[in-house]
C-alpha positions, 0 to 999 in steps of 0.5 A, spaced: 114 141 420 110 148 418 113 151 424 120 150 423 119 152 416 116 159 418 122 160 423 127 159 418 124 164 414 122 169 419 129 168 423 133 172 418 127 177 417 127 178 425 135 179 425 134 185 419 129 188 423 133 188 429 139 191 425 135 197 422 132 201 427 125 205 426 130 211 423 134 207 418 128 202 416 124 209 414 131 211 410 131 205 406 124 205 404 124 212 402 131 211 398 128 205 395 122 209 393 126 215 390 130 211 386 125 207 383 121 213 381 127 216 378 129 210 374 121 210 371 121 218 370 129 219 367 131 212 365 125 208 363 126 202 359 126 202 351 120 199 348 121 196 341 117 199 336 116 199 329 118 204 324 112 206 319 114 209 313 108 212 309 106 216 303 099 218 301 098 219 294 092 223 291 088 218 285 082 223 284 078 227 287 074 222 292 080 217 293 087 216 296 092 211 295 097 209 301 104 205 300 110 205 304 114 200 308 115 197 315 121 197 319 124 194 325 131 197 327 132 198 320 130 191 317 124 190 313 118 186 317 115 181 313 107 179 314 106 185 319 099 187 319 098 194 317 091 198 317 089 205 318 083 209 321 080 215 318 078 221 322 074 228 320 075 231 327 068 230 329 068 223 332 067 220 325 071 214 323 072 209 318 077 204 316 079 200 310 081 193 310 088 191 313 093 189 309 100 184 310 107 187 308 111 183 303 118 180 304 121 187 303 116 190 308 112 194 303 105 195 303 099 198 299 092 200 301 088 202 295 081 206 295 082 210 301 076 215 301 077 222 302 070 224 305 065 220 309 059 223 305 056 218 300 060 218 293 054 221 289 053 227 294 061 229 293 062 234 287 068 233 282 071 240 285 069 240 292 068 247 295 067 251 301 061 255 302 065 261 304 068 261 297 062 260 293 058 266 290 052 269 292 048 266 287 050 259 288 049 259 295 042 262 294 041 256 289 044 251 293 049 249 288 054 244 291 053 241 298 058 244 303 063 239 305 064 238 313 066 231 313 072 231 309 078 226 312 083 230 316 087 225 319 089 218 318 092 214 324 096 208 321 098 202 325 102 196 324 103 190 329 108 183 328 110 178 332 118 177 333 122 171 335 129 171 337 132 164 337 128 160 342 125 166 346 118 167 347 115 171 341 114 178 342 109 183 340 111 189 337 107 195 335 108 201 331 103 207 330 103 214 326 099 220 324 099 222 317 096 229 316 091 230 311 089 237 312 093 244 313 092 244 320 090 238 325 089 236 332 093 231 335 092 228 342 099 227 346 099 221 351 104 222 356 106 216 359 105 216 367 112 214 368 115 220 366 110 224 371 111 219 377 117 222 380 114 229 382 108 227 386 112 222 389 117 227 392 112 232 394 108 226 397 114 224 401 115 231 403 108 231 406 109 225 410 116 225 413 114 230 418 109 225 421 114 219 421 117 218 428 124 220 425 129 224 429 129 231 428 135 232 424 133 226 419 126 230 418 130 236 417 135 234 412 130 230 408 126 236 407 132 240 405 134 234 400 127 233 397 125 240 396 132 241 392 130 235 388 123 237 387 126 244 384 130 241 379 125 235 377 120 241 375 125 244 371 127 238 368 120 236 366 118 243 363 124 243 359 123 235 357 116 237 355 119 243 350 124 238 347 118 234 345 114 239 342 119 243 338 120 238 333 112 237 331 109 240 325 107 247 326 101 246 323 099 241 328 095 243 335 097 238 340 092 236 345 094 234 352 087 233 355 086 240 359 091 244 355 093 245 348 099 247 345 100 250 338 104 255 334 102 262 333 102 269 337 098 273 341 101 279 338 100 280 330 107 284 330 111 278 334 114 272 331 110 266 332 112 261 337 109 255 341 104 257 345 101 253 352 094 255 352 088 253 357 083 255 353 081 252 346 085 254 340 080 255 334 084 260 331 091 259 331 093 265 326 090 270 330 089 266 337 086 269 343 085 266 350 089 264 356 096 262 355 103 263 354 109 261 350 113 255 352 119 258 354 116 263 358 113 258 362 120 255 363 123 261 366 117 262 371 118 255 373 126 257 374 124 263 378 120 260 383 125 254 383 130 259 385 126 262 390 125 256 394 133 254 393 134 261 396 130 259 402 134 252 402 141 256 402 138 261 408 138 255 412 145 254 412 146 259 418 139 258 421 139 251 422 135 248 428 138 247 435 138 239 435 141 239 442 134 243 445 130 239 441 133 232 444 133 235 451 129 232 456 124 235 456 125 238 449 124 246 448 117 247 446 119 254 443 124 250 439 120 245 437 115 250 434 120 254 430 123 247 427 115 245 425 115 252 422 121 251 418 119 244 415 112 247 414 115 253 410 120 248 406 114 244 404 109 249 403 114 253 397 114 246 394 107 246 393 107 254 391 112 252 385 106 248 382 102 254 381 108 258 378 106 257 371 099 260 372 102 266 375 106 266 368 100 266 364 097 272 368 103 276 368 104 275 360 096 276 358 097 283 362 103 284 358 099 283 352 093 287 354 098 293 355 102 292 349 109 290 352 111 283 349 114 286 343 121 285 347 123 278 349 128 281 354 122 284 358 118 278 357 124 274 360 125 278 366 117 279 368 117 271 367 122 270 372 119 275 377 112 272 376 115 265 378 118 268 385 113 273 386 107 268 386 111 264 391 110 271 395 103 272 394 101 265 395 105 266 402 101 272 404 095 270 402 096 264 407 098 268 412 092 273 411 087 267 411 090 264 418 090 271 421 082 272 419 081 265 421 084 266 428 081 273 429 074 269 427 076 264 432 077 269 438 071 273 436 067 266 437 070 264 443 069 271 446 062 271 444 061 264 447 064 266 453 059 272 453 053 267 452 055 263 458 056 269 462 049 271 460 046 264 461 049 264 468 046 270 470 039 268 468 040 262 472 042 265 478 036 270 477 031 264 476 034 261 482 033 267 487 026 268 484 024 261 486 026 262 493 
């Protein structure tokens, strides 16, 4: 009985495998992966979320009051749980009791503390140390306030049930700024980034698959084009996400910061991408670059890669020689170099933003960032130049390694020859 069930399941699967040879099966798998990652990155499912409308009102020097409404697609949400988490930017947090919304979706949270200090240590008019007089500092008048609440994270949650369907949990989140300049962490969904590494990984794997040379070549060309376009789209999407943000915010992506400012006093402020901390956004100094310069460098690098793809129109491999029996070894070597060159330049494109930062910072030192057109041309050149520089670095490394290998081989040969001579002398001495 079990054997007949197994045969009934395995029979259609076996017929599909017979219909699809190795090449066709690999193509189907690759297309499914590319299609799925494309959907995740560019057409993600929209998740329902609650809209939080809030207003922070100052009651006195020590407390705030917050009131607002919770909406779901414009409709008020009753009995939604609302709570806030206070932060001072130094890992200190506090949270007043949560409240429930009324029939109109309204909520009111009272007695929100403005400081983490005890009430009796907070002066009626808190002042910073740099604003006090010298006599006040000597006498110690008025403690320095360093733990002022700087941001309020507002959360809301409810359960929505449509007809007879299962109740669905819907959440909402919002950050309310309570100071002139704040730091906000941006959580980038993994599905927005999965397309690029997937394409790059497939490009690396394809040369090792048992596919025909024509399929390997065509897939490498298509994937290089997709990777180039996807990288430009990813940077452009990032700029579109950052642009509507408050210019007083410092956006943290973990290892990088994005903030509003200018590396040159006479230049207009703009969104800056920095690999170093942004302690002083009014007059920043560090290793960074404007976002639009970053985009132009990626475009420059992508254009260089696309030129390599276009050049393959007249320099296509001779597939007849590759399929010959026996195959042409010289043509096989040339074919592998072509695939390697295409994949390698995809890897170089990932470093084009780093090249833009180097070039821009050198222009800042030289005082040449006053004209945007000059910066734009340099950024486009930086992207394509980085490809050439990395290519030359790889070739130089290969030559150095080949030279050292030849030297080691010649040294080993000399040592072997010396050992043979010594062995012969020892043998003659014994005789």
